[in-house]
TIZA-384909 format. One line per 4 residues: number of its first residue (from 1); for each residue x, y, z of C-alpha. Coordinates in nm, 3 decimals, m for minus. Each point is the difference from the previous one (the first is absolute). Layout:
BEGIN
NUM = X/Y/Z; ...
***
This chain:
BEGIN
1 = 0.834/2.764/m0.380; m0.369/0.077/m0.038; m0.212/m0.203/0.239; m0.297/m0.200/m0.135
5 = m0.353/0.115/0.066; m0.133/m0.160/0.317; m0.349/m0.115/0.088; m0.105/m0.053/0.361
9 = m0.264/m0.216/0.160; m0.089/m0.111/0.348; 0.081/m0.362/0.080; m0.027/m0.196/0.323
13 = 0.283/m0.223/0.119; m0.074/m0.213/0.305; m0.260/0.248/0.119; 0.213/0.310/m0.064
17 = m0.099/0.244/m0.276; 0.290/0.132/m0.208; 0.004/0.240/m0.293; 0.181/m0.200/m0.269
21 = 0.160/0.132/m0.316; m0.027/m0.151/m0.347; 0.139/0.093/m0.341; m0.109/m0.095/m0.350
25 = 0.160/m0.329/m0.102; 0.177/m0.026/m0.333; m0.261/m0.039/m0.272; 0.004/m0.343/m0.171
29 = 0.175/0.015/m0.338; m0.066/m0.239/m0.286; 0.342/m0.149/m0.090; m0.091/0.024/m0.368
33 = m0.011/0.377/0.041; 0.331/0.005/0.184; 0.096/0.169/0.325; 0.100/0.360/m0.064
37 = 0.221/0.081/0.298; 0.032/0.360/m0.120; m0.357/0.058/0.114; 0.085/m0.102/0.357
41 = 0.159/0.235/0.251; 0.245/m0.043/0.284; 0.093/m0.345/0.124; m0.301/m0.150/m0.180
45 = 0.191/0.049/m0.325; 0.244/m0.270/0.114; m0.277/m0.248/0.078; m0.019/m0.329/m0.181
49 = m0.240/m0.187/m0.226; m0.361/0.047/m0.096; m0.340/m0.151/0.064; m0.105/m0.262/m0.251
53 = m0.323/0.047/m0.191; m0.313/m0.138/0.168; m0.075/m0.318/m0.193; m0.217/m0.271/0.152
57 = 0.083/m0.327/m0.172; 0.116/m0.357/0.054; 0.282/m0.158/m0.198; 0.255/m0.279/0.013
61 = 0.359/0.115/m0.045; 0.295/m0.177/m0.156; 0.083/m0.169/0.332; m0.340/m0.166/0.014
65 = m0.115/0.223/0.286; m0.356/0.131/0.003; m0.024/0.372/0.077; m0.328/0.158/0.101
69 = 0.071/0.369/m0.037; m0.167/0.296/0.173; m0.237/m0.213/0.203; m0.227/0.222/0.216
73 = m0.023/m0.057/0.376; m0.254/0.192/0.208; 0.112/0.097/0.350; m0.223/0.025/0.306
77 = m0.077/0.370/m0.059; m0.090/m0.053/m0.367; 0.334/0.114/m0.143; 0.116/m0.201/m0.303
81 = 0.366/m0.097/m0.038; 0.164/m0.206/m0.274; 0.230/m0.301/m0.002; 0.183/m0.218/m0.249
85 = m0.023/m0.371/0.080; 0.262/m0.240/m0.138; m0.066/m0.370/0.040; 0.091/m0.333/m0.159
89 = m0.249/m0.065/m0.277; m0.249/m0.275/0.070; 0.092/m0.034/0.368; m0.239/0.058/0.289
93 = 0.017/m0.049/0.375; 0.328/0.192/0.019; 0.135/0.256/0.250; 0.061/0.364/m0.085
97 = 0.289/0.234/0.081; m0.102/0.367/0.018; 0.221/0.297/m0.088; m0.144/0.317/0.155
101 = 0.176/0.330/m0.077; m0.047/0.336/m0.168; 0.255/m0.026/m0.284; m0.214/m0.146/m0.277
105 = m0.120/m0.354/m0.049; 0.185/m0.100/m0.316; 0.333/0.064/m0.176; 0.018/0.349/m0.141
109 = m0.204/0.145/0.286; 0.143/0.207/0.281; 0.361/m0.079/0.079; 0.066/m0.202/m0.315
113 = 0.356/0.128/m0.049; 0.095/m0.123/0.347; m0.156/m0.338/m0.043; 0.309/m0.209/m0.072
117 = 0.283/0.230/0.112; 0.291/m0.226/0.094; m0.186/m0.312/m0.112; 0.157/m0.193/m0.292
121 = m0.206/0.028/m0.321; m0.241/m0.288/m0.049; m0.023/m0.081/0.370; m0.365/0.098/0.025
125 = m0.285/0.008/m0.249; m0.170/0.308/m0.139; m0.307/m0.091/0.208; 0.179/0.097/0.319
129 = m0.127/0.306/0.185; 0.259/0.228/0.161; 0.144/m0.154/0.319; m0.240/m0.294/m0.024
133 = m0.022/m0.377/m0.056; 0.049/m0.097/m0.364; m0.305/m0.175/m0.153; 0.236/m0.162/m0.249
137 = 0.145/m0.204/0.287; m0.288/m0.043/0.244; m0.267/m0.098/m0.253; 0.223/m0.289/m0.108
141 = m0.008/m0.122/0.359; m0.374/0.004/0.053; m0.062/0.352/0.132; m0.206/0.291/m0.126
145 = 0.138/0.353/0.026; m0.224/0.302/0.060; 0.159/0.334/m0.089; m0.222/0.267/0.150
149 = m0.042/0.374/m0.054; m0.128/0.111/0.343; m0.245/0.283/0.056; 0.089/0.304/m0.213
153 = 0.285/m0.171/m0.188; m0.002/m0.035/m0.378; m0.366/m0.013/m0.101; m0.131/m0.106/0.343
157 = m0.252/0.234/0.155; 0.056/0.219/0.305; 0.300/0.181/0.145; 0.332/m0.173/0.069
161 = 0.042/m0.069/0.372; 0.365/m0.072/0.077; 0.054/m0.274/0.256; m0.295/0.096/0.220
165 = m0.295/m0.189/0.148; m0.218/0.077/m0.304; 0.252/m0.172/m0.226; 0.032/m0.295/0.239
169 = m0.377/m0.049/0.013; m0.010/0.007/m0.379; 0.265/m0.273/m0.002; m0.218/m0.205/0.235
173 = m0.294/0.038/m0.239; 0.207/m0.105/m0.298; 0.140/m0.310/0.169; m0.348/m0.113/0.098
177 = m0.119/0.065/m0.357; 0.279/m0.192/m0.170; m0.040/m0.293/0.243; m0.355/m0.045/m0.128
181 = 0.088/m0.016/m0.370; m0.094/m0.326/m0.173; 0.361/m0.094/m0.072; 0.136/0.076/0.350
185 = 0.020/m0.256/0.281; m0.052/0.272/0.262; 0.367/0.015/0.093; 0.155/0.344/m0.054
189 = 0.349/0.131/0.069; 0.176/0.330/m0.056; 0.352/0.050/m0.129; 0.237/0.267/m0.126
193 = 0.270/0.246/0.089; 0.019/0.357/0.135; m0.336/0.176/m0.057; m0.158/m0.338/m0.079
197 = 0.137/m0.123/0.334; m0.107/0.307/0.197; m0.366/m0.050/m0.089; 0.007/m0.365/0.108
201 = 0.047/0.072/0.369; m0.284/0.251/m0.005; m0.241/m0.231/m0.182; 0.094/m0.298/0.218
205 = m0.078/0.205/0.312; m0.362/0.020/m0.124; m0.008/m0.383/0.029; m0.181/m0.095/m0.322
209 = m0.122/m0.358/0.061; 0.138/m0.138/m0.327; 0.349/0.151/0.029; 0.219/m0.302/0.070
213 = 0.345/0.162/0.011; 0.209/0.300/m0.101; 0.353/0.037/m0.136; 0.101/0.366/0.052
217 = 0.356/0.024/m0.129; 0.140/0.329/0.134; m0.259/0.241/0.133; m0.019/0.341/0.161
221 = m0.260/m0.045/0.273; 0.000/0.344/0.166; m0.014/0.263/m0.275; 0.054/0.288/0.241
225 = 0.312/m0.129/0.178; 0.156/m0.206/m0.279; m0.064/0.207/m0.312; m0.156/0.345/0.037
229 = 0.215/0.093/0.301; 0.257/m0.277/m0.012; 0.199/0.011/0.321; m0.169/0.330/0.083
233 = 0.132/0.172/m0.314; m0.246/0.120/m0.265; 0.040/m0.212/m0.315; m0.266/0.137/m0.232
237 = 0.169/m0.015/m0.341; m0.040/m0.376/m0.052; m0.358/0.010/0.124; m0.072/0.293/m0.231
241 = 0.125/m0.213/m0.288; m0.234/m0.283/0.100; m0.308/0.221/0.044; 0.072/0.183/m0.327
245 = 0.042/m0.328/m0.188; m0.326/m0.172/0.087; m0.267/m0.008/m0.269; m0.375/0.008/0.045
249 = m0.322/0.173/m0.102; m0.049/0.199/0.320; 0.209/0.111/0.296; 0.278/m0.146/0.213
253 = 0.069/0.013/0.373; 0.285/0.255/0.006; 0.238/m0.124/0.268; 0.253/0.273/m0.081
257 = m0.251/0.280/0.052; m0.117/m0.174/0.317; 0.359/m0.015/0.127; 0.023/0.377/m0.036
261 = m0.341/0.050/0.158; 0.049/m0.254/0.280; 0.372/m0.047/0.074; m0.077/m0.174/0.331
265 = m0.158/m0.341/0.051; m0.379/0.014/m0.009; m0.301/m0.221/m0.081; 0.066/0.028/m0.376
269 = 0.352/m0.144/0.028; m0.107/m0.254/0.261; m0.264/m0.130/m0.241; 0.281/m0.107/m0.235
273 = 0.160/m0.233/0.258; m0.135/m0.359/m0.012; m0.153/m0.151/0.311; 0.267/m0.268/0.022
277 = m0.162/m0.198/0.280; m0.286/m0.091/m0.236; 0.233/m0.170/m0.249; m0.003/m0.369/0.089
281 = 0.035/m0.178/m0.335; 0.322/m0.156/m0.136; 0.243/0.270/m0.109; 0.321/m0.013/m0.203
285 = 0.168/0.338/0.050; 0.319/0.123/m0.158; 0.245/0.282/0.073; 0.307/0.149/m0.167
289 = 0.284/0.130/0.213; 0.054/0.276/m0.259; m0.354/0.135/m0.038; m0.221/0.248/0.186
293 = m0.264/m0.275/0.031; 0.228/m0.169/0.254; m0.151/0.149/0.317; m0.357/m0.062/m0.113
297 = 0.064/m0.361/m0.095; 0.162/m0.087/0.332; m0.252/0.200/0.200; m0.294/m0.174/m0.165
301 = 0.156/m0.344/0.040; 0.047/0.063/0.372; m0.352/0.125/0.060; m0.227/m0.227/m0.204
305 = m0.169/m0.278/0.198; 0.043/m0.282/m0.248; 0.136/m0.322/0.148; 0.144/m0.087/m0.341
309 = 0.212/0.281/m0.129; 0.333/0.013/m0.178; 0.241/0.285/m0.068; 0.276/m0.011/m0.260
313 = 0.256/0.282/0.001; 0.237/0.063/m0.290; 0.240/0.261/m0.135; m0.121/0.026/m0.361
317 = m0.201/0.271/m0.175; m0.371/m0.073/0.039; m0.104/m0.086/m0.357; 0.280/m0.244/m0.091
321 = m0.066/m0.174/0.332; m0.375/m0.016/m0.073; 0.050/m0.179/m0.332; 0.300/m0.216/0.091
325 = m0.102/m0.357/m0.097; 0.131/m0.140/0.331; m0.214/0.241/0.198; m0.307/m0.070/m0.214
329 = 0.040/m0.371/0.071; 0.019/0.082/0.370; m0.320/0.203/m0.027; m0.161/m0.288/m0.189
333 = 0.076/m0.231/0.294; m0.160/0.248/0.239; m0.312/0.027/m0.214; m0.028/m0.376/m0.041
337 = m0.009/m0.033/0.377; m0.222/0.303/0.068; m0.246/m0.014/m0.289; 0.020/m0.335/m0.175
341 = 0.009/m0.210/0.317; m0.225/0.229/0.205; 0.059/0.160/0.338
***
């Protein structure tokens, strides 16, 4: 298979300079024009979804939820990213749950075909981002949901940084931004599964002052040992699929090319491991006995320094478990204690 063109740049990780490799991300495609997979090569031709048209607007949907779409947020270095905010119309002084991942911030983006695999039809609303809290449920219970396209994703500016310190710092900036919005009471949580869980540990380790709690349900927390070289064996095909699938205007941190360039642990791979000792907020973690996120979930739960942390282990596939009504009610109890009632 022909390898993608690579672009290199010098980056510094914890004082160590490393030559990092990037590739061009998939170009955003207007869904009205369709996604012509015949124009894509290799594993990218099996990738899912598209990037919705940039369309800044506010509207109230049929569920009575206000959506503020493609809201710009300026990060500390001047980069602009975009978010969709769902909130109960007319309500203010409410907490916000943030979904931070690279798969597209609304249905139809990114991994849309995977969104409800194994989940009974009608369980979640069409507002739900892949692997993320459903605004159709949470807005009815007094929460806002922020679906974010991080740096380089969708129409957000910059290059996609996968699970590194740059991405975590951006998450810090976003949380502090959303906490200051006129409708928010300053209490912010994070929730979601898989990729949306993996980013939570990294952002929480930056200790944003307004982050009240996280709910990372199944998370790889050491990319090198648990995914790229799982158990010491190269496992690049799945990661190639992920890198080839992500959509954005610029370039993406090419973990597969980096695995070939740097097969041994170095500062680049170390940068993608959260500093667990800095995570001290309430945490509701989850793990599946049948999933490769198992080691990361248990490892993170052991190492974080929170005095209020819970771990639920199960044997189901990740997405049906995420949207099981019983589990959502359990998560609601956690959030009521951690956000609604304060720390």
